A tleap script that builds the chain and sets N, CA, C and O, in Angstrom:
source leaprc.protein.ff14SB
mol = sequence {
  NMET LEU GLN LYS LEU PHE GLU ILE ILE GLU
  ASP ARG LYS THR HIE PRO THR GLU LYS SER
  TYR THR ALA SER LEU PHE SER ASP GLY GLU
  ASP ARG ILE LEU GLN LYS VAL GLY GLU GLU
  ALA VAL GLU VAL ILE LEU ALA ALA LYS GLY
  GLN GLY ASP GLN ARG ILE ILE GLU GLU VAL
  ALA ASP LEU PHE TYR HIE THR LEU VAL LEU
  LEU SER VAL LYS GLY LEU SER LEU SER ASP
  VAL GLU ASP GLU LEU ARG LYS ARG HIE LEU
  CGLN
}
set mol.1.N position { 1.172 11.065 -7.443 }
set mol.1.CA position { -0.053 10.366 -7.130 }
set mol.1.C position { 0.089 9.519 -5.864 }
set mol.1.O position { -0.859 9.412 -5.086 }
set mol.2.N position { 1.255 8.919 -5.650 }
set mol.2.CA position { 1.432 8.109 -4.443 }
set mol.2.C position { 1.313 8.962 -3.183 }
set mol.2.O position { 0.728 8.531 -2.189 }
set mol.3.N position { 1.865 10.164 -3.226 }
set mol.3.CA position { 1.755 11.046 -2.059 }
set mol.3.C position { 0.302 11.410 -1.801 }
set mol.3.O position { -0.142 11.417 -0.653 }
set mol.4.N position { -0.437 11.711 -2.849 }
set mol.4.CA position { -1.859 12.050 -2.706 }
set mol.4.C position { -2.623 10.851 -2.131 }
set mol.4.O position { -3.458 11.020 -1.243 }
set mol.5.N position { -2.343 9.656 -2.627 }
set mol.5.CA position { -2.984 8.452 -2.111 }
set mol.5.C position { -2.649 8.255 -0.634 }
set mol.5.O position { -3.519 7.895 0.158 }
set mol.6.N position { -1.393 8.491 -0.265 }
set mol.6.CA position { -1.009 8.353 1.136 }
set mol.6.C position { -1.760 9.353 2.013 }
set mol.6.O position { -2.164 9.022 3.128 }
set mol.7.N position { -1.945 10.567 1.514 }
set mol.7.CA position { -2.700 11.576 2.262 }
set mol.7.C position { -4.152 11.140 2.460 }
set mol.7.O position { -4.725 11.358 3.527 }
set mol.8.N position { -4.743 10.534 1.448 }
set mol.8.CA position { -6.113 10.025 1.572 }
set mol.8.C position { -6.163 8.901 2.609 }
set mol.8.O position { -7.079 8.851 3.430 }
set mol.9.N position { -5.189 8.009 2.570 }
set mol.9.CA position { -5.118 6.911 3.547 }
set mol.9.C position { -5.014 7.474 4.965 }
set mol.9.O position { -5.715 7.025 5.871 }
set mol.10.N position { -4.149 8.445 5.144 }
set mol.10.CA position { -3.999 9.066 6.465 }
set mol.10.C position { -5.307 9.709 6.921 }
set mol.10.O position { -5.666 9.635 8.096 }
set mol.11.N position { -6.009 10.335 5.993 }
set mol.11.CA position { -7.290 10.951 6.330 }
set mol.11.C position { -8.308 9.893 6.754 }
set mol.11.O position { -9.062 10.101 7.704 }
set mol.12.N position { -8.330 8.770 6.059 }
set mol.12.CA position { -9.270 7.698 6.411 }
set mol.12.C position { -8.940 7.110 7.779 }
set mol.12.O position { -9.830 6.678 8.510 }
set mol.13.N position { -7.655 7.100 8.115 }
set mol.13.CA position { -7.246 6.607 9.430 }
set mol.13.C position { -7.732 7.552 10.525 }
set mol.13.O position { -8.201 7.114 11.576 }
set mol.14.N position { -7.615 8.838 10.268 }
set mol.14.CA position { -8.000 9.849 11.244 }
set mol.14.C position { -9.504 10.090 11.279 }
set mol.14.O position { -10.078 10.337 12.340 }
set mol.15.N position { -10.133 10.017 10.117 }
set mol.15.CA position { -11.565 10.296 9.986 }
set mol.15.C position { -12.258 9.128 9.279 }
set mol.15.O position { -12.693 9.273 8.136 }
set mol.16.N position { -12.364 7.979 9.941 }
set mol.16.CA position { -12.953 6.811 9.265 }
set mol.16.C position { -14.428 7.027 8.942 }
set mol.16.O position { -15.161 7.681 9.683 }
set mol.17.N position { -14.833 6.461 7.823 }
set mol.17.CA position { -16.240 6.448 7.450 }
set mol.17.C position { -16.683 4.996 7.312 }
set mol.17.O position { -15.868 4.104 7.076 }
set mol.18.N position { -17.947 4.782 7.457 }
set mol.18.CA position { -18.501 3.426 7.481 }
set mol.18.C position { -18.244 2.659 6.188 }
set mol.18.O position { -18.025 1.449 6.230 }
set mol.19.N position { -18.267 3.328 5.055 }
set mol.19.CA position { -18.155 2.655 3.762 }
set mol.19.C position { -16.732 2.631 3.204 }
set mol.19.O position { -16.518 2.183 2.078 }
set mol.20.N position { -15.770 3.101 3.972 }
set mol.20.CA position { -14.396 3.191 3.495 }
set mol.20.C position { -13.665 1.862 3.662 }
set mol.20.O position { -13.553 1.339 4.770 }
set mol.21.N position { -13.170 1.325 2.550 }
set mol.21.CA position { -12.365 0.102 2.604 }
set mol.21.C position { -11.104 0.340 3.427 }
set mol.21.O position { -10.694 -0.512 4.215 }
set mol.22.N position { -10.501 1.494 3.237 }
set mol.22.CA position { -9.281 1.825 3.978 }
set mol.22.C position { -9.558 1.845 5.479 }
set mol.22.O position { -8.797 1.275 6.260 }
set mol.23.N position { -10.634 2.492 5.877 }
set mol.23.CA position { -10.990 2.533 7.299 }
set mol.23.C position { -11.231 1.131 7.830 }
set mol.23.O position { -10.877 0.830 8.970 }
set mol.24.N position { -11.836 0.264 7.007 }
set mol.24.CA position { -12.079 -1.112 7.463 }
set mol.24.C position { -10.769 -1.867 7.665 }
set mol.24.O position { -10.666 -2.691 8.574 }
set mol.25.N position { -9.774 -1.598 6.833 }
set mol.25.CA position { -8.458 -2.234 7.033 }
set mol.25.C position { -7.859 -1.808 8.367 }
set mol.25.O position { -7.363 -2.642 9.125 }
set mol.26.N position { -7.904 -0.513 8.653 }
set mol.26.CA position { -7.379 -0.039 9.936 }
set mol.26.C position { -8.151 -0.663 11.097 }
set mol.26.O position { -7.563 -1.034 12.113 }
set mol.27.N position { -9.443 -0.772 10.943 }
set mol.27.CA position { -10.282 -1.361 11.987 }
set mol.27.C position { -9.959 -2.842 12.204 }
set mol.27.O position { -9.966 -3.327 13.336 }
set mol.28.N position { -9.677 -3.548 11.116 }
set mol.28.CA position { -9.367 -4.977 11.209 }
set mol.28.C position { -7.998 -5.231 11.837 }
set mol.28.O position { -7.757 -6.305 12.388 }
set mol.29.N position { -7.107 -4.254 11.757 }
set mol.29.CA position { -5.826 -4.347 12.435 }
set mol.29.C position { -4.656 -4.714 11.549 }
set mol.29.O position { -4.804 -5.033 10.370 }
set mol.30.N position { -3.498 -4.656 12.160 }
set mol.30.CA position { -2.231 -4.849 11.453 }
set mol.30.C position { -2.124 -6.216 10.781 }
set mol.30.O position { -1.624 -6.310 9.660 }
set mol.31.N position { -2.584 -7.274 11.446 }
set mol.31.CA position { -2.474 -8.601 10.842 }
set mol.31.C position { -3.230 -8.682 9.524 }
set mol.31.O position { -2.750 -9.305 8.578 }
set mol.32.N position { -4.402 -8.065 9.447 }
set mol.32.CA position { -5.189 -8.056 8.213 }
set mol.32.C position { -4.466 -7.268 7.127 }
set mol.32.O position { -4.459 -7.669 5.963 }
set mol.33.N position { -3.866 -6.159 7.505 }
set mol.33.CA position { -3.125 -5.348 6.540 }
set mol.33.C position { -1.931 -6.133 6.011 }
set mol.33.O position { -1.664 -6.123 4.809 }
set mol.34.N position { -1.216 -6.808 6.894 }
set mol.34.CA position { -0.089 -7.642 6.476 }
set mol.34.C position { -0.543 -8.754 5.545 }
set mol.34.O position { 0.135 -9.058 4.564 }
set mol.35.N position { -1.674 -9.357 5.841 }
set mol.35.CA position { -2.226 -10.400 4.990 }
set mol.35.C position { -2.484 -9.855 3.585 }
set mol.35.O position { -2.153 -10.503 2.592 }
set mol.36.N position { -3.074 -8.664 3.509 }
set mol.36.CA position { -3.376 -8.069 2.212 }
set mol.36.C position { -2.103 -7.744 1.432 }
set mol.36.O position { -2.063 -7.935 0.216 }
set mol.37.N position { -1.069 -7.258 2.106 }
set mol.37.CA position { 0.204 -6.986 1.426 }
set mol.37.C position { 0.755 -8.289 0.847 }
set mol.37.O position { 1.208 -8.321 -0.297 }
set mol.38.N position { 0.716 -9.349 1.628 }
set mol.38.CA position { 1.203 -10.644 1.150 }
set mol.38.C position { 0.395 -11.152 -0.033 }
set mol.38.O position { 0.964 -11.617 -1.021 }
set mol.39.N position { -0.918 -11.069 0.059 }
set mol.39.CA position { -1.781 -11.517 -1.038 }
set mol.39.C position { -1.479 -10.735 -2.318 }
set mol.39.O position { -1.368 -11.314 -3.398 }
set mol.40.N position { -1.350 -9.433 -2.185 }
set mol.40.CA position { -1.101 -8.614 -3.369 }
set mol.40.C position { 0.265 -8.897 -3.968 }
set mol.40.O position { 0.413 -8.870 -5.190 }
set mol.41.N position { 1.268 -9.170 -3.142 }
set mol.41.CA position { 2.596 -9.510 -3.660 }
set mol.41.C position { 2.533 -10.792 -4.487 }
set mol.41.O position { 3.136 -10.880 -5.557 }
set mol.42.N position { 1.809 -11.773 -3.989 }
set mol.42.CA position { 1.644 -13.026 -4.731 }
set mol.42.C position { 0.907 -12.762 -6.043 }
set mol.42.O position { 1.267 -13.325 -7.077 }
set mol.43.N position { -0.114 -11.916 -6.009 }
set mol.43.CA position { -0.871 -11.619 -7.222 }
set mol.43.C position { -0.022 -10.885 -8.260 }
set mol.43.O position { -0.224 -11.068 -9.460 }
set mol.44.N position { 0.930 -10.055 -7.810 }
set mol.44.CA position { 1.860 -9.414 -8.744 }
set mol.44.C position { 2.688 -10.487 -9.451 }
set mol.44.O position { 2.864 -10.443 -10.668 }
set mol.45.N position { 3.182 -11.430 -8.694 }
set mol.45.CA position { 4.001 -12.501 -9.273 }
set mol.45.C position { 3.191 -13.316 -10.276 }
set mol.45.O position { 3.665 -13.599 -11.376 }
set mol.46.N position { 1.986 -13.688 -9.903 }
set mol.46.CA position { 1.141 -14.469 -10.803 }
set mol.46.C position { 0.827 -13.680 -12.079 }
set mol.46.O position { 0.836 -14.240 -13.175 }
set mol.47.N position { 0.553 -12.403 -11.937 }
set mol.47.CA position { 0.275 -11.572 -13.110 }
set mol.47.C position { 1.487 -11.518 -14.038 }
set mol.47.O position { 1.349 -11.576 -15.260 }
set mol.48.N position { 2.668 -11.409 -13.445 }
set mol.48.CA position { 3.897 -11.328 -14.241 }
set mol.48.C position { 4.211 -12.634 -14.956 }
set mol.48.O position { 4.955 -12.645 -15.937 }
set mol.49.N position { 3.652 -13.723 -14.470 }
set mol.49.CA position { 3.898 -15.031 -15.073 }
set mol.49.C position { 2.899 -15.366 -16.176 }
set mol.49.O position { 2.685 -16.539 -16.484 }
set mol.50.N position { 2.289 -14.345 -16.770 }
set mol.50.CA position { 1.516 -14.643 -17.955 }
set mol.50.C position { 0.122 -14.071 -18.024 }
set mol.50.O position { -0.664 -14.490 -18.874 }
set mol.51.N position { -0.217 -13.132 -17.166 }
set mol.51.CA position { -1.563 -12.565 -17.223 }
set mol.51.C position { -1.617 -11.252 -18.003 }
set mol.51.O position { -2.683 -10.649 -18.125 }
set mol.52.N position { -0.513 -10.819 -18.514 }
set mol.52.CA position { -0.486 -9.626 -19.358 }
set mol.52.C position { -0.108 -8.356 -18.606 }
set mol.52.O position { -0.200 -8.266 -17.382 }
set mol.53.N position { 0.311 -7.403 -19.382 }
set mol.53.CA position { 0.806 -6.143 -18.829 }
set mol.53.C position { -0.243 -5.399 -18.020 }
set mol.53.O position { 0.068 -4.886 -16.945 }
set mol.54.N position { -1.471 -5.327 -18.503 }
set mol.54.CA position { -2.504 -4.596 -17.778 }
set mol.54.C position { -2.747 -5.208 -16.411 }
set mol.54.O position { -2.933 -4.488 -15.430 }
set mol.55.N position { -2.747 -6.523 -16.341 }
set mol.55.CA position { -2.956 -7.201 -15.056 }
set mol.55.C position { -1.793 -6.910 -14.106 }
set mol.55.O position { -2.006 -6.722 -12.909 }
set mol.56.N position { -0.580 -6.872 -14.625 }
set mol.56.CA position { 0.583 -6.522 -13.793 }
set mol.56.C position { 0.390 -5.123 -13.214 }
set mol.56.O position { 0.590 -4.908 -12.018 }
set mol.57.N position { 0.005 -4.181 -14.057 }
set mol.57.CA position { -0.202 -2.800 -13.607 }
set mol.57.C position { -1.258 -2.750 -12.504 }
set mol.57.O position { -1.068 -2.085 -11.486 }
set mol.58.N position { -2.357 -3.447 -12.707 }
set mol.58.CA position { -3.432 -3.454 -11.712 }
set mol.58.C position { -2.969 -4.033 -10.378 }
set mol.58.O position { -3.274 -3.490 -9.316 }
set mol.59.N position { -2.237 -5.126 -10.443 }
set mol.59.CA position { -1.795 -5.778 -9.203 }
set mol.59.C position { -0.709 -4.975 -8.495 }
set mol.59.O position { -0.684 -4.928 -7.265 }
set mol.60.N position { 0.186 -4.347 -9.246 }
set mol.60.CA position { 1.201 -3.490 -8.615 }
set mol.60.C position { 0.519 -2.295 -7.954 }
set mol.60.O position { 0.922 -1.874 -6.870 }
set mol.61.N position { -0.506 -1.748 -8.598 }
set mol.61.CA position { -1.258 -0.650 -7.979 }
set mol.61.C position { -1.875 -1.103 -6.658 }
set mol.61.O position { -1.826 -0.371 -5.670 }
set mol.62.N position { -2.456 -2.303 -6.633 }
set mol.62.CA position { -3.020 -2.844 -5.390 }
set mol.62.C position { -1.937 -3.030 -4.325 }
set mol.62.O position { -2.153 -2.732 -3.150 }
set mol.63.N position { -0.775 -3.525 -4.748 }
set mol.63.CA position { 0.333 -3.730 -3.809 }
set mol.63.C position { 0.818 -2.388 -3.254 }
set mol.63.O position { 1.048 -2.262 -2.051 }
set mol.64.N position { 0.971 -1.398 -4.117 }
set mol.64.CA position { 1.378 -0.074 -3.651 }
set mol.64.C position { 0.388 0.449 -2.612 }
set mol.64.O position { 0.787 0.919 -1.547 }
set mol.65.N position { -0.904 0.364 -2.929 }
set mol.65.CA position { -1.931 0.862 -2.012 }
set mol.65.C position { -1.831 0.174 -0.652 }
set mol.65.O position { -1.781 0.845 0.379 }
set mol.66.N position { -1.801 -1.143 -0.642 }
set mol.66.CA position { -1.774 -1.864 0.634 }
set mol.66.C position { -0.462 -1.625 1.392 }
set mol.66.O position { -0.446 -1.622 2.623 }
set mol.67.N position { 0.625 -1.425 0.659 }
set mol.67.CA position { 1.898 -1.096 1.295 }
set mol.67.C position { 1.826 0.279 1.952 }
set mol.67.O position { 2.381 0.477 3.032 }
set mol.68.N position { 1.154 1.223 1.317 }
set mol.68.CA position { 0.975 2.541 1.933 }
set mol.68.C position { 0.118 2.451 3.185 }
set mol.68.O position { 0.379 3.154 4.162 }
set mol.69.N position { -0.891 1.605 3.172 }
set mol.69.CA position { -1.706 1.397 4.374 }
set mol.69.C position { -0.824 0.814 5.486 }
set mol.69.O position { -0.944 1.210 6.645 }
set mol.70.N position { 0.052 -0.117 5.136 }
set mol.70.CA position { 0.976 -0.699 6.123 }
set mol.70.C position { 1.890 0.377 6.706 }
set mol.70.O position { 2.079 0.438 7.921 }
set mol.71.N position { 2.452 1.215 5.856 }
set mol.71.CA position { 3.296 2.299 6.361 }
set mol.71.C position { 2.515 3.162 7.348 }
set mol.71.O position { 3.019 3.517 8.414 }
set mol.72.N position { 1.294 3.490 6.984 }
set mol.72.CA position { 0.474 4.345 7.834 }
set mol.72.C position { 0.193 3.703 9.186 }
set mol.72.O position { 0.317 4.359 10.220 }
set mol.73.N position { -0.181 2.439 9.188 }
set mol.73.CA position { -0.506 1.783 10.459 }
set mol.73.C position { 0.726 1.680 11.361 }
set mol.73.O position { 0.600 1.632 12.585 }
set mol.74.N position { 1.904 1.646 10.760 }
set mol.74.CA position { 3.150 1.576 11.531 }
set mol.74.C position { 3.675 2.962 11.911 }
set mol.74.O position { 4.722 3.075 12.550 }
set mol.75.N position { 2.955 4.010 11.522 }
set mol.75.CA position { 3.393 5.365 11.851 }
set mol.75.C position { 4.532 5.851 10.975 }
set mol.75.O position { 5.261 6.770 11.348 }
set mol.76.N position { 4.686 5.241 9.822 }
set mol.76.CA position { 5.724 5.628 8.872 }
set mol.76.C position { 5.072 6.376 7.722 }
set mol.76.O position { 3.848 6.493 7.658 }
set mol.77.N position { 5.899 6.882 6.813 }
set mol.77.CA position { 5.343 7.645 5.701 }
set mol.77.C position { 6.036 7.282 4.400 }
set mol.77.O position { 7.080 6.629 4.386 }
set mol.78.N position { 5.435 7.716 3.324 }
set mol.78.CA position { 6.046 7.559 2.014 }
set mol.78.C position { 7.379 8.307 1.973 }
set mol.78.O position { 8.319 7.865 1.313 }
set mol.79.N position { 7.460 9.414 2.660 }
set mol.79.CA position { 8.712 10.182 2.717 }
set mol.79.C position { 9.836 9.376 3.349 }
set mol.79.O position { 10.993 9.503 2.948 }
set mol.80.N position { 9.505 8.549 4.334 }
set mol.80.CA position { 10.533 7.695 4.949 }
set mol.80.C position { 11.144 6.751 3.913 }
set mol.80.O position { 12.357 6.542 3.893 }
set mol.81.N position { 10.309 6.193 3.068 }
set mol.81.CA position { 10.787 5.284 2.019 }
set mol.81.C position { 11.582 6.064 0.974 }
set mol.81.O position { 12.631 5.607 0.519 }
set mol.82.N position { 11.085 7.230 0.600 }
set mol.82.CA position { 11.800 8.064 -0.360 }
set mol.82.C position { 13.178 8.454 0.162 }
set mol.82.O position { 14.154 8.452 -0.588 }
set mol.83.N position { 13.256 8.789 1.450 }
set mol.83.CA position { 14.545 9.135 2.061 }
set mol.83.C position { 15.512 7.962 1.986 }
set mol.83.O position { 16.692 8.145 1.686 }
set mol.84.N position { 15.020 6.767 2.256 }
set mol.84.CA position { 15.865 5.569 2.181 }
set mol.84.C position { 16.360 5.342 0.755 }
set mol.84.O position { 17.525 5.006 0.545 }
set mol.85.N position { 15.489 5.521 -0.206 }
set mol.85.CA position { 15.894 5.350 -1.608 }
set mol.85.C position { 16.930 6.400 -2.014 }
set mol.85.O position { 17.869 6.099 -2.751 }
set mol.86.N position { 16.756 7.637 -1.527 }
set mol.86.CA position { 17.748 8.685 -1.808 }
set mol.86.C position { 19.107 8.311 -1.235 }
set mol.86.O position { 20.135 8.464 -1.895 }
set mol.87.N position { 19.103 7.811 0.016 }
set mol.87.CA position { 20.375 7.405 0.642 }
set mol.87.C position { 21.031 6.309 -0.164 }
set mol.87.O position { 22.244 6.341 -0.373 }
set mol.88.N position { 20.270 5.353 -0.615 }
set mol.88.CA position { 20.838 4.248 -1.399 }
set mol.88.C position { 21.369 4.736 -2.732 }
set mol.88.O position { 22.391 4.240 -3.205 }
set mol.89.N position { 20.701 5.689 -3.344 }
set mol.89.CA position { 21.122 6.208 -4.622 }
set mol.89.C position { 22.454 6.955 -4.500 }
set mol.89.O position { 23.273 6.938 -5.420 }
set mol.90.N position { 22.654 7.599 -3.371 }
set mol.90.CA position { 23.865 8.394 -3.166 }
set mol.90.C position { 25.077 7.560 -2.770 }
set mol.90.O position { 26.202 8.061 -2.783 }
set mol.91.N position { 24.867 6.319 -2.426 }
set mol.91.CA position { 25.994 5.472 -1.990 }
set mol.91.C position { 26.817 4.992 -3.155 }
set mol.91.O position { 27.797 4.272 -2.964 }
savepdb mol mol.pdb
quit
């Protein structure tokens, strides 16, 4: 599912539409994307401190999404992260 989501993000970057939240993030620029990653990371922590499992799942999903947008804006991919994790696993 993460790969499929990344493909959708890449498509929105290449073919933005007026109503696309993803396209609006790209339009707002890297600083806005970084802000959203930071906000979502804080929300994951707050959820883990007592908002329940479902809230944790929701906030981690938001963090994953915004992190994928960050990778895309930097010209990186989910595969780059997977490759790094593979290297670490093999060490």
